[in-house]
C-alpha positions in Angstrom: -17.9 -10.1 -29.9 -20.7 -9.0 -27.6 -19.7 -11.7 -25.0 -16.1 -10.4 -25.0 -17.3 -6.8 -24.4 -19.6 -8.0 -21.6 -16.7 -9.8 -19.9 -14.4 -6.8 -20.3 -17.0 -4.4 -18.7 -18.4 -6.8 -16.1 -19.0 -4.8 -12.9 -18.9 -1.5 -14.8 -22.4 -0.8 -15.8 -21.7 2.5 -17.6 -18.9 4.7 -18.9 -18.9 6.9 -15.8 -18.2 3.9 -13.6 -15.3 2.9 -15.9 -13.9 6.4 -15.6 -14.0 6.2 -11.8 -12.2 2.9 -11.8 -9.5 4.2 -14.2 -9.1 7.4 -12.1 -8.7 5.3 -8.9 -6.2 2.9 -10.5 -4.1 5.7 -11.7 -4.3 7.5 -8.3 -3.3 4.3 -6.6 -0.2 4.1 -8.7 0.7 7.7 -8.2 0.2 7.8 -4.4 2.2 4.6 -4.1 4.9 6.3 -6.2 5.0 9.2 -3.7 6.0 6.9 -0.9 8.1 4.6 -3.1 10.1 7.4 -4.6 11.3 8.4 -1.1 12.2 4.8 -0.3 14.0 4.5 -3.6 15.9 7.7 -3.0 17.0 6.5 0.4 18.4 3.3 -1.2 15.9 0.9 0.5 15.2 -2.5 -0.9 11.4 -1.9 -1.2 11.4 1.1 -3.5 9.4 2.8 -6.2 8.0 -0.2 -8.0 7.2 -2.2 -4.9 5.2 0.6 -3.3 3.4 1.3 -6.5 2.4 -2.3 -6.9 1.3 -2.7 -3.2 -0.9 0.4 -3.5 -2.3 -0.7 -6.9 -2.9 -4.3 -5.7 -4.8 -3.3 -2.6 -6.9 -0.8 -4.6 -7.7 -3.5 -7.2 -8.9 -5.9 -4.4 -11.2 -3.2 -3.0 -12.5 -2.2 -6.4 -13.2 -5.8 -7.3 -15.1 -6.3 -4.1 -17.1 -3.2 -4.7 -17.8 -4.0 -8.4 -19.0 -7.5 -7.3 -21.6 -5.9 -5.1 -20.1 -6.8 -1.7 -21.8 -5.3 1.3 -19.7 -3.2 3.7 -19.3 -6.3 5.8 -17.8 -8.1 2.8 -15.5 -5.2 2.0 -14.5 -5.2 5.6 -13.3 -8.8 5.3 -11.4 -8.0 2.2 -9.6 -5.2 3.9 -8.9 -7.4 6.9 -7.4 -10.0 4.5 -5.3 -7.3 2.9 -4.0 -6.1 6.3 -3.1 -9.7 7.3 -1.4 -10.5 4.0 0.6 -7.3 4.0 1.6 -8.1 7.5 3.2 -11.4 6.2 5.0 -9.5 3.4 6.3 -7.0 6.0 7.4 -9.8 8.3 9.5 -11.1 5.4 11.3 -7.8 5.1 12.4 -7.8 8.8 15.7 -9.4 9.5 16.9 -10.2 13.0 20.6 -10.6 13.5 20.8 -13.0 16.4 24.4 -12.4 17.4 24.1 -8.7 17.5 20.5 -8.5 18.9 19.5 -6.0 16.2 16.6 -5.9 13.8 16.7 -4.5 10.2 13.7 -3.7 8.0 11.1 -2.4 10.5 10.6 0.8 8.6 10.5 -1.0 5.3 7.7 -3.3 6.7 5.8 -0.2 8.1 6.2 1.6 4.7 4.7 -1.4 2.9 1.9 -1.5 5.4 1.0 2.2 5.1 1.2 2.0 1.3 -1.3 -0.9 1.4 -3.6 1.2 3.6 -3.3 4.1 1.1 -4.2 1.8 -1.7 -7.3 0.7 0.2 -8.4 4.3 0.7 -8.0 5.0 -3.0 -10.1 1.9 -3.8 -12.8 3.2 -1.5 -12.8 6.5 -3.3 -11.1 8.6 -0.6 -8.5 10.3 -2.8 -8.0 13.3 -0.6 -7.3 11.0 2.4 -4.9 8.9 0.4 -2.9 11.9 -0.8 -2.8 13.4 2.7 -1.6 10.0 4.1 1.1 9.7 1.4 2.4 13.2 2.2 2.4 12.4 5.9 4.2 9.2 5.3 6.9 10.9 3.3 7.3 13.5 6.1 7.7 10.7 8.6 10.2 8.8 6.4 12.2 11.7 5.1 12.0 14.6 7.4 11.9 12.8 10.8 14.8 10.6 9.8 17.0 13.5 10.7 16.0 13.3 14.3 17.0 9.6 14.6 20.4 8.2 15.5 22.7 7.4 12.6 21.7 3.6 12.8 18.4 2.5 11.4 18.3 -0.6 13.5 16.7 -1.3 16.8 18.6 -3.0 19.6 16.6 -5.7 21.2 16.7 -6.2 24.9 17.9 -9.6 26.1 15.2 -11.6 27.7 
C-alpha cells in the first residue's frame, strides 16, 4: 500500500504542494470555461468542453514538468511544444472554401490558442494573469464582435 501512495503522490512532496496542484487544476478548468462559455453561447464548434480541456491539458503539462524538476529551459521547451501542438489543432479548425476564396474558423483557432496560453499561465502559478487574459479574451470575442461586419469569414485575395 505504501508503494501505491508513493506513486499517487510522486512529485508532490507535501500536502501544501498537493493543494497548489489541485487549486491550479480547478483554476485551469474554470478559466477555460470562461472562454468556452462565450464560444458555446455563440454557437461555435469549439465550445465549453473543448476550451476547458485545452486549458486543463496545457496546465497539466506545465505542472508535470515542474513536478519532475525541470529547469526553466526544460519548461520553456514544454511550452514551445504546447504552442506548436495547439497550432496544429487550430489549423485543423480552419476551413478554406476554394471556390469562394473564403476562410472559416480563424477565430476558433485563435480562441483555442489563447485558451492554451491561459492554461500555461495557470500551470505556472500566475492565476491573476490567467483570469485577466480570460476576461480580455471574452471582451475581444463577445464585445468586439459587434464592430465586425455580419460575416465571420475573411475574403482571401487572389494571388
